[in-house]
LUMGUNU-384400 format. One record per residue: residue number from 1; x, y, z of N, C-alpha, C in turn. Coordinates in Angstrom, 2 decimals, padded with zeros to 5 digits. Atoms other than C-alpha are relative to their C-alpha. Example, Ala and Ser with C-alpha at 12.3 -4.5 7.8 and 13.67 -1.06 7.14 Angstrom:
BEGIN
- resi	nxx	nyy	nzz	caxx	cayy	cazz	cxx	cyy	czz
- 1	000.89	-001.19	000.00	012.30	-004.50	007.80	000.90	001.20	000.00 .
- 2	-000.82	-001.19	-000.06	013.67	-001.06	007.14	-000.77	001.09	000.73 .
This chain:
BEGIN
- resi	nxx	nyy	nzz	caxx	cayy	cazz	cxx	cyy	czz
- 1	-000.36	-001.29	000.60	014.01	-018.29	007.51	-001.26	000.75	-000.44 .
- 2	001.14	-000.82	000.41	011.57	-015.43	006.93	000.10	000.27	-001.50 .
- 3	-000.02	-000.25	001.44	010.68	-015.29	003.23	-001.09	000.96	-000.44 .
- 4	001.09	-000.92	000.33	007.42	-013.31	003.26	-000.25	000.91	001.20 .
- 5	000.24	-001.00	-001.03	007.09	-010.09	005.26	-001.22	000.81	-000.40 .
- 6	001.24	-000.73	000.27	003.59	-008.58	005.39	-000.02	001.25	000.88 .
- 7	000.00	-001.27	-000.75	003.47	-004.91	006.40	-001.28	000.77	-000.29 .
- 8	001.24	-000.75	000.13	000.17	-003.14	007.02	000.06	001.26	000.84 .
- 9	000.07	-001.22	-000.79	-000.82	000.21	008.45	-000.69	001.11	-000.77 .
- 10	000.70	-001.12	000.64	-002.62	003.47	007.74	000.95	000.88	-000.81 .
- 11	-000.79	-000.93	000.81	-001.44	006.14	005.29	000.80	000.93	000.91 .
- 12	-000.83	-000.91	-000.77	001.43	008.24	006.59	000.78	-000.68	001.11 .
- 13	-000.73	000.72	-001.05	002.79	005.53	008.89	001.41	-000.34	-000.43 .
- 14	-001.35	000.25	000.49	005.85	005.14	006.68	000.18	-001.31	-000.73 .
- 15	-000.09	001.33	000.59	005.01	001.84	004.98	000.92	-000.08	-001.22 .
- 16	-000.74	000.11	001.25	006.44	002.51	001.53	001.50	000.16	000.20 .
- 17	-001.43	-000.24	-000.21	009.77	003.97	002.64	000.63	-001.11	000.82 .
- 18	-000.52	001.06	-000.85	010.23	001.36	005.34	000.12	-001.30	-000.78 .
- 19	-000.01	001.27	000.73	009.32	-001.58	003.12	001.07	-000.03	-001.08 .
- 20	-001.04	-000.06	001.02	011.58	-000.46	000.30	001.38	-000.10	000.64 .
- 21	-001.29	000.04	-000.69	014.42	000.09	002.76	000.34	-001.39	000.49 .
- 22	-000.20	001.36	-000.51	013.98	-003.34	004.34	000.32	-000.94	-001.16 .
- 23	-000.22	000.89	001.15	013.74	-005.07	000.95	001.38	000.21	-000.62 .
- 24	-001.32	-000.28	000.57	016.85	-003.33	-000.37	001.12	-000.54	000.89 .
- 25	-001.05	000.44	-000.92	018.88	-004.13	002.73	000.12	-001.52	000.03 .
- 26	-000.02	001.46	-000.10	017.88	-007.80	002.78	000.10	-000.71	-001.34 .
- 27	-000.05	000.62	001.32	017.96	-008.35	-000.97	-001.31	-000.68	-000.36 .
- 28	001.32	000.56	000.25	014.22	-009.08	-001.04	-000.69	000.76	-001.13 .
- 29	000.87	-000.71	000.93	011.63	-008.22	-003.64	-000.96	000.86	000.83 .
- 30	000.90	-000.93	-000.69	009.08	-005.52	-002.81	-001.27	000.17	-000.83 .
- 31	001.27	-000.19	000.71	005.40	-005.18	-003.67	-000.85	001.03	000.72 .
- 32	000.87	-001.06	-000.52	003.34	-002.03	-003.16	-001.42	-000.28	-000.49 .
- 33	001.36	000.34	000.44	-000.25	-003.27	-003.24	-000.87	001.24	-000.13 .
- 34	000.76	-001.23	000.13	-001.58	000.25	-002.75	000.12	000.58	-001.40 .
- 35	-000.20	-000.49	001.36	-000.06	001.18	-006.11	-000.86	-000.78	-000.99 .
- 36	000.83	000.80	000.89	-002.00	-001.66	-007.68	-001.45	000.50	000.02 .
- 37	001.36	-000.54	-000.08	-005.30	-000.26	-006.39	-000.07	001.37	-000.65 .
- 38	-000.05	-001.30	000.67	-004.25	003.17	-007.59	000.01	-000.18	-001.52 .
- 39	-000.06	000.27	001.44	-003.46	001.70	-011.01	-001.39	-000.38	-000.53 .
- 40	001.36	000.36	000.41	-006.92	000.14	-011.20	-000.89	001.25	-000.01 .
- 41	000.79	-001.23	-000.07	-008.43	003.47	-010.15	000.30	000.91	-001.18 .
- 42	-000.39	-000.79	001.17	-006.46	005.29	-012.84	-000.67	-000.54	-001.26 .
- 43	000.61	000.63	001.16	-007.77	002.80	-015.40	-001.50	000.25	-000.03 .
- 44	001.44	-000.27	-000.10	-011.34	003.27	-014.17	-000.31	001.43	-000.46 .
- 45	000.20	-001.41	000.36	-011.08	007.06	-014.48	000.28	000.23	-001.49 .
- 46	-000.36	-000.16	001.41	-009.41	006.81	-017.87	-001.10	-000.54	-000.91 .
- 47	001.09	000.60	000.79	-012.28	004.64	-019.09	-001.29	000.81	000.10 .
- 48	001.17	-000.84	-000.14	-014.73	007.37	-018.05	-001.07	-000.58	000.90 .
- 49	000.95	000.64	-000.92	-016.34	005.24	-015.35	-000.05	000.75	001.31 .
- 50	000.19	-000.65	-001.29	-017.76	006.84	-012.22	000.51	-000.97	001.09 .
- 51	-000.55	000.89	-001.02	-015.68	005.36	-009.32	-001.03	-000.45	001.04 .
- 52	001.01	000.34	-001.00	-018.78	005.34	-007.12	-001.06	-000.96	-000.54 .
- 53	000.95	000.93	000.60	-020.72	003.15	-009.57	000.58	-001.41	000.12 .
- 54	-000.59	001.30	-000.28	-019.89	-000.26	-008.09	-000.27	-001.03	-001.10 .
- 55	000.34	000.96	001.04	-021.68	-002.20	-010.82	000.92	000.14	-001.21 .
- 56	-000.86	-000.23	001.16	-019.69	-000.58	-013.63	001.46	-000.31	000.32 .
- 57	-001.38	000.28	-000.40	-016.40	-000.76	-011.73	000.22	-001.51	000.08 .
- 58	-000.09	001.45	-000.12	-017.06	-004.42	-010.98	000.11	-000.67	-001.37 .
- 59	-000.02	000.57	001.35	-017.73	-005.21	-014.64	001.31	000.29	-000.71 .
- 60	-001.24	-000.44	000.64	-014.56	-003.37	-015.63	001.24	-000.63	000.62 .
- 61	-001.15	000.43	-000.79	-012.28	-004.93	-013.00	000.92	-001.01	-000.68 .
- 62	-000.82	001.02	000.65	-011.09	-007.81	-015.17	000.62	000.48	-001.31 .
- 63	-000.43	-000.50	001.31	-010.34	-005.60	-018.19	001.47	000.42	-000.09 .
- 64	-001.37	-000.48	000.18	-007.02	-003.78	-017.61	001.07	-001.02	000.42 .
- 65	-001.17	000.81	-000.36	-003.68	-005.60	-017.56	000.85	000.84	000.95 .
- 66	-000.78	-000.73	-000.99	-001.86	-004.51	-014.39	001.23	-000.81	000.36 .
- 67	-001.26	000.67	-000.27	001.81	-005.41	-014.03	000.81	000.83	000.98 .
- 68	-000.71	-000.72	-001.05	003.58	-004.42	-010.83	001.42	-000.52	000.13 .
- 69	-001.40	000.40	-000.17	007.38	-004.44	-010.64	000.30	-000.27	001.47 .
- 70	-000.34	000.35	-001.38	009.04	-005.86	-007.52	001.44	000.38	000.37 .
- 71	-001.35	-000.49	-000.31	012.43	-004.10	-007.62	-000.14	001.16	000.99 .
- 72	000.15	-001.08	-000.98	012.63	-002.01	-004.41	000.72	001.29	-000.38 .
- 73	-000.72	-001.20	000.44	015.04	000.37	-006.13	-000.79	000.84	-000.98 .
- 74	000.84	-000.72	000.98	012.53	001.29	-008.84	-001.28	-000.78	-000.23 .
- 75	001.25	000.77	000.09	009.08	-000.19	-008.20	-001.00	000.61	-000.98 .
- 76	000.91	-000.56	001.01	007.32	000.63	-011.47	-001.30	-000.78	-000.04 .
- 77	001.27	000.69	000.18	003.75	-000.28	-012.37	-000.60	000.43	-001.33 .
- 78	000.54	-000.26	001.33	002.06	-000.55	-015.76	-001.46	-000.42	-000.11 .
- 79	001.38	000.35	000.35	-001.51	-000.57	-017.02	-000.06	-000.10	-001.51 .
- 80	000.07	000.24	001.45	-001.93	-002.10	-020.47	001.26	000.50	-000.71 .
- 81	-001.28	-000.35	000.61	001.76	-001.51	-021.17	000.45	001.44	000.21 .
- 82	-000.36	-001.39	-000.26	001.76	002.14	-020.02	000.49	000.17	001.44 .
- 83	-000.54	-000.25	-001.34	003.96	003.17	-017.09	-000.84	001.09	000.66 .
- 84	000.88	-000.95	-000.69	001.61	004.87	-014.62	000.53	000.34	001.39 .
- 85	-000.59	-000.25	-001.31	004.03	005.26	-011.70	-000.28	001.41	000.51 .
- 86	000.27	-001.38	-000.40	003.51	009.03	-011.67	-001.49	000.36	-000.07 .
- 87	001.43	-000.35	000.09	-000.12	009.40	-012.91	-000.85	-000.53	001.15 .
- 88	000.84	000.56	-001.06	-001.44	007.19	-010.09	000.12	000.78	001.31 .
- 89	-000.19	-000.80	-001.22	-000.22	009.74	-007.51	-000.72	001.34	-000.05 .
- 90	000.72	-001.27	000.12	-002.47	012.57	-008.70	-001.11	000.09	001.05 .
- 91	001.07	-000.21	-000.97	-005.09	014.09	-006.41	-001.31	-000.65	-000.48 .
- 92	001.21	000.61	000.54	-007.81	012.77	-008.75	-000.06	-001.48	000.36 .
- 93	-000.05	001.42	-000.33	-006.70	009.18	-008.24	-000.10	-000.20	001.51 .
- 94	000.03	000.10	-001.46	-006.13	009.72	-004.52	-001.43	000.13	000.52 .
- 95	001.36	-000.23	-000.46	-009.69	010.98	-004.14	-000.97	-001.11	-000.36 .
- 96	000.92	001.06	000.47	-011.20	007.97	-005.92	000.42	-001.40	000.41 .
- 97	-000.52	001.35	-000.22	-009.02	005.06	-004.81	-000.75	-000.79	001.08 .
- 98	000.72	000.73	-001.05	-010.96	004.19	-001.65	-001.29	-000.60	-000.53 .
- 99	001.25	000.49	000.57	-014.22	003.85	-003.59	000.24	-001.20	-000.90 .
- 100	-000.31	001.10	000.92	-012.66	001.64	-006.25	000.50	-001.22	000.78 .
- 101	-000.57	001.10	-000.79	-010.77	-000.44	-003.67	-001.06	-000.77	000.78 .
- 102	001.05	000.64	-000.79	-014.00	-001.22	-001.85	-000.84	-000.98	-000.81 .
- 103	000.79	000.88	000.86	-015.47	-003.08	-004.84	000.55	-001.43	000.09 .
- 104	-000.48	001.38	-000.17	-015.23	-006.86	-004.16	000.69	-000.59	-001.22 .
- 105	-000.60	000.56	001.22	-014.45	-007.72	-007.79	001.41	000.54	-000.21 .
- 106	-001.32	-000.61	000.10	-011.51	-005.31	-007.73	000.96	-000.68	000.97 .
- 107	-000.86	000.63	-001.00	-010.14	-006.80	-004.53	000.31	-001.44	-000.37 .
- 108	-000.24	001.39	000.40	-010.58	-010.36	-005.80	001.07	-000.07	-001.08 .
- 109	-000.96	000.01	001.12	-008.66	-009.57	-008.98	001.40	000.34	000.48 .
- 110	-001.33	-000.45	-000.40	-005.81	-007.72	-007.30	000.62	-000.88	001.07 .
- 111	-000.54	000.92	-001.01	-005.45	-010.06	-004.33	000.61	-001.22	-000.70 .
- 112	-000.54	001.13	000.75	-004.95	-012.90	-006.82	001.35	000.35	-000.61 .
- 113	-001.27	-000.44	000.58	-002.21	-010.90	-008.56	001.06	000.15	001.08 .
- 114	-000.95	-000.20	-001.09	-000.58	-010.04	-005.23	000.54	-001.35	000.50 .
- 115	-000.44	001.33	-000.43	-000.48	-013.67	-004.16	000.91	-000.64	-001.03 .
- 116	-000.85	000.54	001.06	001.02	-014.58	-007.52	001.40	000.59	000.06 .
- 117	-001.33	-000.61	-000.13	003.86	-012.08	-007.05	000.77	-000.61	001.15 .
- 118	-000.66	000.61	-001.15	004.60	-013.57	-003.64	000.44	-001.43	-000.34 .
- 119	-000.33	001.37	000.39	004.52	-017.09	-005.10	001.22	-000.01	-000.93 .
- 120	-001.13	-000.09	000.93	006.92	-016.07	-007.88	001.30	000.25	000.74 .
- 121	-001.21	-000.27	-000.78	009.38	-014.70	-005.33	000.49	-001.27	000.67 .
- 122	-000.37	001.25	-000.66	009.29	-017.98	-003.44	000.61	-001.00	-000.96 .
- 123	-000.53	000.92	001.01	009.87	-020.02	-006.60	001.40	000.40	-000.45 .
- 124	-001.31	-000.50	000.41	012.85	-017.80	-007.39	001.01	-000.06	001.16 .
- 125	-000.89	000.11	-001.15	014.27	-018.42	-003.91	000.30	001.34	000.64 .
- 126	-000.19	-001.33	-000.58	013.86	-014.78	-002.85	-001.10	000.31	001.01 .
- 127	001.01	-000.47	-000.92	012.10	-013.16	000.05	-000.74	001.16	-000.63 .
- 128	000.77	-001.14	000.52	009.49	-010.47	-000.52	-000.64	000.76	001.15 .
- 129	000.67	-000.88	-000.96	008.20	-007.52	001.49	-001.23	000.55	-000.70 .
- 130	001.25	-000.43	000.62	004.54	-006.80	000.74	-000.69	000.99	000.92 .
- 131	000.65	-001.02	-000.83	002.89	-003.62	001.96	-001.42	000.28	-000.45 .
- 132	001.37	-000.34	000.33	-000.76	-002.67	002.15	-000.81	000.26	001.24 .
- 133	000.89	-000.22	-001.13	-003.74	-002.55	004.47	-000.71	-001.27	000.46 .
- 134	000.64	001.27	-000.38	-004.95	-006.14	004.51	000.90	-001.19	-000.34 .
- 135	-000.92	001.05	000.42	-001.82	-008.15	003.73	000.06	-001.14	001.02 .
- 136	-000.11	001.03	-001.03	-001.40	-009.97	007.03	-001.30	-000.67	000.34 .
- 137	001.31	000.54	-000.37	-005.12	-010.47	007.55	-000.71	-000.74	-001.13 .
- 138	000.75	000.57	001.13	-006.36	-011.36	004.04	000.90	-000.53	-001.12 .
- 139	-000.78	000.38	001.19	-003.80	-011.44	001.24	000.97	-001.14	000.28 .
- 140	-001.02	001.01	-000.33	-001.01	-013.43	002.91	-000.07	-000.33	001.50 .
- 141	000.17	000.29	-001.42	-002.34	-014.68	006.26	001.03	-000.98	000.56 .
- 142	-001.03	000.94	-000.45	000.45	-017.29	006.40	001.40	000.60	-000.12 .
- 143	-001.31	-000.65	000.10	003.24	-014.72	006.04	000.88	-000.35	001.19 .
- 144	-000.93	000.37	-001.07	006.35	-015.55	008.06	000.09	001.07	001.08 .
- 145	-000.04	-001.12	-000.94	006.38	-012.11	009.68	-001.05	001.02	-000.40 .
- 146	001.01	-001.03	000.24	003.53	-009.63	010.03	000.32	001.21	000.87 .
- 147	-000.31	-001.25	-000.70	004.18	-006.01	010.97	-001.13	000.99	-000.24 .
- 148	001.01	-001.05	000.16	001.62	-003.29	011.61	000.64	001.31	000.43 .
- 149	-000.60	-001.31	-000.28	003.10	000.21	011.36	-001.08	001.01	000.35 .
- 150	000.94	-001.04	-000.38	001.35	003.07	013.07	000.78	001.24	000.43 .
- 151	-000.64	-001.24	-000.45	002.07	006.64	014.15	-001.09	000.95	000.48 .
- 152	000.93	-001.02	-000.47	000.44	009.60	015.87	-000.66	000.67	-001.20 .
- 153	000.71	-000.61	001.13	-002.25	011.12	013.58	000.63	001.31	-000.49 .
- 154	-000.62	-001.27	000.39	-000.54	014.52	013.64	001.29	-000.21	-000.77 .
- 155	-001.25	000.31	000.69	002.77	013.02	012.59	-000.28	-000.57	-001.38 .
- 156	000.38	000.56	001.29	001.10	011.05	009.84	-000.44	001.10	-000.97 .
- 157	000.48	-001.10	000.84	-000.58	014.20	008.53	001.17	000.84	-000.50 .
- 158	-001.18	-000.78	000.38	002.73	016.09	008.54	000.80	-000.72	-001.07 .
- 159	-000.77	000.79	000.97	004.51	013.30	006.69	-000.67	000.01	-001.37 .
- 160	000.70	000.06	001.28	001.83	013.03	004.03	-000.03	001.37	-000.67 .
- 161	000.02	-001.35	000.56	001.59	016.80	003.58	001.35	000.34	-000.64 .
- 162	-001.33	-000.24	000.55	005.35	017.01	003.06	000.23	-000.81	-001.27 .
- 163	-000.14	000.86	001.17	005.22	014.11	000.63	-000.73	000.62	-001.19 .
- 164	000.80	-000.58	001.08	002.49	015.81	-001.39	000.59	001.31	-000.51 .
- 165	-000.60	-001.27	000.41	004.44	019.07	-001.45	001.37	-000.19	-000.62 .
- 166	-001.31	000.27	000.59	007.53	017.37	-002.80	001.15	000.31	000.94 .
- 167	-001.06	-000.26	-000.96	009.47	017.91	000.39	000.12	001.46	000.42 .
- 168	-000.03	-001.42	-000.34	008.79	021.64	000.56	-000.67	000.23	001.36 .
- 169	000.61	-000.34	-001.29	007.78	023.38	003.80	-001.52	000.09	-000.16 .
- 170	001.45	-000.03	000.05	004.07	023.07	004.60	-000.56	000.76	001.20 .
- 171	000.61	-000.77	-001.07	001.77	025.28	006.66	-000.97	-000.82	000.82 .
- 172	000.92	000.68	-000.89	-000.57	024.35	009.48	-001.32	-000.34	-000.68 .
- 173	001.28	000.25	000.69	-003.63	024.68	007.25	000.10	-001.24	-000.88 .
- 174	-000.20	001.15	000.87	-002.22	022.16	004.79	000.07	-001.29	000.81 .
- 175	-000.13	001.18	-000.86	-001.33	019.74	007.60	-001.37	-000.39	000.55 .
- 176	001.33	000.27	-000.55	-004.82	020.09	009.11	-000.91	-000.65	-001.04 .
- 177	000.84	000.55	001.06	-006.57	019.43	005.79	000.44	-001.41	-000.38 .
- 178	-000.52	001.34	000.31	-004.30	016.48	005.08	-000.42	-000.99	001.07 .
- 179	000.42	000.85	-001.11	-005.08	015.08	008.52	-001.45	-000.40	-000.10 .
- 180	001.43	000.31	000.17	-008.81	015.31	007.86	-000.21	-001.01	-001.11 .
- 181	000.12	000.92	001.13	-008.39	013.54	004.53	000.44	-001.41	000.40 .
- 182	-000.48	001.30	-000.46	-006.39	010.75	006.16	-001.01	-000.67	000.92 .
- 183	001.00	000.54	-000.92	-009.01	010.33	008.87	-001.20	-000.56	-000.75 .
- 184	001.13	000.46	000.79	-011.78	010.04	006.29	000.34	-001.30	-000.72 .
- 185	-000.38	001.21	000.72	-009.85	007.46	004.30	000.15	-001.18	000.96 .
- 186	-000.15	001.09	-000.98	-008.96	005.42	007.40	-001.36	-000.54	000.42 .
- 187	001.34	000.42	-000.43	-012.60	005.39	008.49	-000.68	-000.81	-001.09 .
- 188	000.62	000.70	001.13	-013.75	004.32	005.03	000.63	-001.38	-000.18 .
- 189	-000.69	001.27	000.25	-011.10	001.62	004.59	-000.17	-000.99	001.14 .
- 190	000.15	000.89	-001.16	-011.61	000.24	008.10	-001.42	-000.58	000.09 .
- 191	001.40	000.43	-000.11	-015.38	-000.09	007.68	-000.56	-000.64	-001.25 .
- 192	000.52	000.60	001.23	-015.67	-001.41	004.12	-000.26	-001.48	000.21 .
- 193	000.38	001.40	-000.14	-017.25	-004.83	003.71	001.07	-000.94	-000.54 .
- 194	-001.00	000.87	000.63	-014.53	-006.24	001.45	001.39	000.29	000.54 .
- 195	-001.38	-000.09	-000.50	-011.18	-006.82	003.19	000.31	001.35	000.66 .
- 196	-000.28	-001.27	-000.67	-011.25	-003.88	005.63	001.41	000.06	000.54 .
- 197	-001.31	-000.16	-000.60	-008.00	-002.44	006.91	-000.08	-000.45	001.45 .
- 198	000.02	000.49	-001.37	-007.24	-004.30	010.11	001.37	-000.50	000.39 .
- 199	-001.27	000.51	-000.51	-004.35	-005.36	012.28	-000.14	-001.51	000.24 .
- 200	000.03	001.44	-000.21	-003.67	-009.10	012.11	000.30	-000.29	001.47 .
- 201	-000.15	000.29	-001.43	-003.88	-010.66	015.56	001.43	-000.38	000.37 .
- 202	-001.37	000.41	-000.29	-000.32	-011.99	015.28	001.04	000.95	-000.57 .
- 203	-000.94	-000.99	000.52	001.23	-008.82	013.87	000.79	000.67	001.11 .
- 204	-000.83	-000.77	-000.92	004.07	-007.01	015.59	-000.28	001.48	-000.26 .
- 205	000.33	-001.42	000.17	002.98	-003.40	016.17	001.27	000.84	000.19 .
- 206	-001.16	-000.90	-000.07	005.66	-000.77	015.48	-000.50	001.42	-000.13 .
- 207	000.42	-001.40	000.00	004.86	002.82	016.44	001.19	000.84	-000.48 .
- 208	-001.11	-000.73	000.62	007.01	005.04	014.19	000.02	001.48	000.35 .
- 209	000.14	-001.43	-000.32	006.02	008.37	015.77	001.32	000.66	000.33 .
- 210	-001.24	-000.61	-000.48	009.36	009.03	017.47	001.23	-000.61	-000.65 .
- 211	-001.13	000.68	000.63	011.53	007.00	015.10	000.34	000.60	-001.36 .
- 212	-000.42	-000.41	001.34	013.57	008.00	012.07	-000.23	-001.18	-000.94 .
- 213	000.17	001.05	000.98	013.22	006.05	008.86	001.05	-001.09	000.20 .
- 214	-001.08	000.97	-000.17	016.58	004.40	009.44	-000.23	-000.88	001.22 .
- 215	000.27	000.77	-001.21	015.56	003.33	012.94	-001.10	-001.04	-000.23 .
- 216	001.09	000.94	000.26	012.35	001.73	011.69	000.49	-001.14	-000.89 .
- 217	-000.56	001.04	000.88	014.19	-000.11	008.91	000.87	-000.95	000.82 .
- 218	-000.85	000.84	-000.86	016.74	-001.35	011.47	-000.86	-000.94	000.84 .
- 219	000.87	000.78	-000.88	013.93	-002.52	013.75	-000.67	-001.14	-000.74 .
- 220	000.70	001.03	000.76	012.01	-004.40	011.07	000.99	-001.06	-000.51 .
- 221	-001.02	000.97	000.43	015.19	-006.00	009.70	000.40	-000.90	001.17 .
- 222	-000.30	000.79	-001.20	015.93	-007.10	013.26	-001.06	-001.05	000.24 .
- 223	001.10	000.96	-000.18	012.51	-008.74	013.45	000.13	-001.15	-001.00 .
- 224	-000.18	001.02	001.03	013.19	-010.57	010.20	001.13	-000.95	000.40 .
- 225	-001.17	000.80	-000.32	016.59	-011.77	011.34	-000.20	-000.85	001.26 .
- 226	000.27	000.79	-001.21	015.23	-012.98	014.69	-000.98	-001.12	-000.28 .
């Protein structure tokens, strides 16, 4: 039986919506590791630390208490007892998260927490869907099922632009700028020394370009059940 599902992929590929949908349908727990890096970034900024100062970020990495919920219906996340589910989605955090995520001490701390959440799910007799950029390759290399979601860059840019606009209509200029931002982040995350974004050699690649959310959820659930 599949108990750990590792889902990786670039921004805009549909990871969060797909993973939450799969977890809800199968009765699994859900862990958004990207939110954990955003939470650490929020804490770094709140402490007045320059995200590009690796030495200071590294020294700070063990300081904040980060607690990530695993309920796919309402995946909250707290820093030192404060719910930061909304603050971590600001443009300020988005612009700094790649730099903070690249610090080895940050990755070491959060990877340990991520593995602990997966272990807790197993002890409770529940499956868990874990999403991120290095789950199948680094965090949970022994996951029962590894999925790598991808999509055409233009589609990814459109999805992210709509997400950032709250579902409102977006213009071509906004989509173009969002696409450039995604490309920069992908390049940075794929080339960083610590746990770069990569596709695990045994991952099942799912191209979501021409698929609806429901179709992707159906497909991944099918992979789990097989």
